[in-house]
C-alpha positions as CSV (number, residue, x, y, z in Angstrom):
1,R,-7.3,-7.1,9.2
2,R,-7.5,-3.9,7.0
3,L,-5.8,-5.3,4.1
4,S,-8.0,-8.3,4.2
5,A,-11.2,-6.1,4.4
6,V,-10.1,-4.4,1.2
7,K,-9.2,-7.8,-0.7
8,A,-12.8,-9.0,0.3
9,E,-14.4,-5.9,-1.2
10,M,-11.9,-6.2,-4.3
11,K,-13.2,-9.8,-4.7
12,R,-16.8,-8.7,-4.3
13,R,-16.6,-6.1,-7.0
14,E,-14.2,-8.4,-9.3
15,V,-11.3,-6.0,-9.0
16,D,-7.8,-7.8,-9.6
17,V,-5.5,-5.0,-9.0
18,L,-5.9,-1.9,-6.8
19,M,-3.6,1.1,-6.9
20,V,-3.8,3.3,-3.7
21,T,-2.0,6.7,-3.9
22,S,-3.4,8.8,-1.2
23,P,-1.0,9.0,1.6
24,A,-3.6,8.7,4.2
25,N,-4.9,5.4,2.7
26,I,-1.4,4.2,2.3
27,T,-0.8,4.8,6.1
28,Y,-4.2,3.1,6.8
29,L,-3.1,-0.2,4.8
30,S,0.5,-0.5,5.6
31,G,1.6,1.5,8.6
32,Y,3.9,3.9,6.4
33,T,3.7,7.5,7.4
34,S,5.3,9.4,4.6
35,K,7.0,12.7,5.0
36,S,6.9,13.3,1.3
37,A,3.4,13.2,0.4
38,Y,4.3,15.6,-2.5
39,V,6.4,12.8,-4.1
40,P,4.5,10.2,-6.4
41,Q,4.3,6.8,-4.5
42,G,1.8,4.2,-4.1
43,L,0.7,0.8,-2.8
44,I,-0.7,-1.8,-5.1
45,I,-2.8,-4.4,-3.8
46,F,-3.1,-7.7,-6.0
47,L,-6.2,-9.7,-5.1
48,K,-4.2,-12.9,-5.6
49,E,-0.9,-12.1,-3.8
50,E,-0.4,-12.1,-0.2
51,E,1.4,-8.9,0.1
52,P,1.0,-5.6,-1.8
53,S,3.9,-3.8,-3.4
54,F,5.0,-0.3,-2.7
55,F,6.8,2.3,-4.6
56,T,8.4,5.6,-3.5
57,R,11.6,7.3,-4.0
58,H,14.9,5.5,-3.2
59,M,15.7,7.8,-0.5
60,D,12.4,7.3,1.3
61,A,12.8,3.3,1.0
62,P,14.7,2.8,4.4
63,A,11.8,4.7,6.4
64,A,9.1,2.7,4.4
65,M,10.9,-0.6,5.2
66,H,11.2,0.2,8.9
67,Q,7.5,1.0,9.2
68,M,5.8,-1.5,6.8
69,F,5.2,-5.0,7.2
70,I,5.9,-5.5,3.6
71,D,9.3,-7.0,2.4
C-alpha cells in the first residue's frame, strides 16, 4: 500500500526513478530495519518496475532479505 502511494505520487509528478536513502523511509517502504544507518544504503523505486531495488553492504544482505519483501 505504501509503495503504491509513492508510485502514484511519482506518476503525478512525472518522476521515473526515486532514490530513498533515509533509514526511516527505507523501513517505512520496505520493512527493513537497518542496524547500520551510518553505512550508505538505499532503496531505488522505479515507476515502471513492480519491485524496488535495494543496495547495502554485503554483510547486511541476509538481514535485509529476511525482513524485506524484495527479491
